[in-house]
N, C-alpha and C positions, 0 to 999 in steps of 0.2 A: 504493500500500500504506500510505502514511502519512496518507491522507485519513481523516476521521472516519466511523464507521459511521453511515449515515442511519437514524434511528429508524423511518422508514416504509418498509416493503417495496415495495409496489406503486407508490409515487410517488417512489422514490429517483431520484437523478440518474443514477447509473451502477450497474452490477453489476460486481463484480470476481470473475472465475472463476479459481480456482487448481486446476491439475491436480496432485493430491497425489503422483502417481507421478513426474512429470517436473519439477515446480516451475514449469512455464510459467504465466504470468499473462496473462489476456485481460480487457480492459475493454470492456464492452458499454453503449453509450449507451441510456438508457431514456426518451428524450424523448417518443416516441410514446405510451408508456403513462402517463408522468407527466402529460401534458396531456389525457388521455382524460376525457370527461365522466363516464363510468362504466366499470366493468370493469377498472380499472387493475391491481388485484391479480391477477385471473385471467389477464389478458394477460401480466403480468410473470411469473407462474408458468409459463405456456406458453413464454415466451422462454427461461427457464432449462431447463425440461424438454426442449425441442427441442435444446438443446445438451448434453444428457446429464448435467446437474447432479444429483448424488445427495444432497448435503448443502447446506442453506441456513442461513446464519447471518445474523440480522437483529436490529434493535432490537425491532420489533413486527410481527406478521403478523395481518391481519384474517381473518374467518371464511371468505370465499369463496376467497381466495388460499390459506389453510391447507388447505382441502378439496381444491383443485386440486393443490397440491403433494403432499399425502398420497396422493391417487388416482394420481398419477404416480410414486409410489414414493420420493419425496425425504424425507429426515429433516429436521426443522426445529428449529433452536436459536434461541430468542428471548432478548431481554434483553442482547444484545451491546452494548458501548459501547467508547469509545476509538477507536483507529485500526483500520483493516482488519487490519493486521499483528498488533495486539494481540488482536483478536477471534479470528483464526485460531490464534494461540498459545494462547489460553485454551481453544479447542476441542480442539486437539491435546493439551493438558495434562489434559484431562478436567474442566475447570472449568465447562463449560456442559452442561446437561442437555437431552436431547431433549424437545421439547414434546409434550404430549398434546392440547392444544387451543389455539385462537387466544387472544391476549392483548390484542387491540384490536378495537373495534367496526368495523362497516362505515362507509365514507365518512369515515374519520378523516383530518383534515388538521391 
């Protein structure tokens, strides 16, 4: 929870999934998607959607990942920074706005 938010959604090192109802925290290694030659964003989106994630907080999300997350029904909040804990607190305090479009180009590294 004290690790910094990775600015890249699809190629981040880990996902931190927090169950808002129970407070349970799960860390999911994203190594397979991080090292993918292509499709890292869409595969990362699938990883989260398969786990029932409904809200994604990230530094930046590219167009294909954004589309996959939206299609899967997830809300996307971009521009997060600081620690994971701080980003979640900002979301809960209403300091982050839901994104209506991606804010990073494809193949961003």
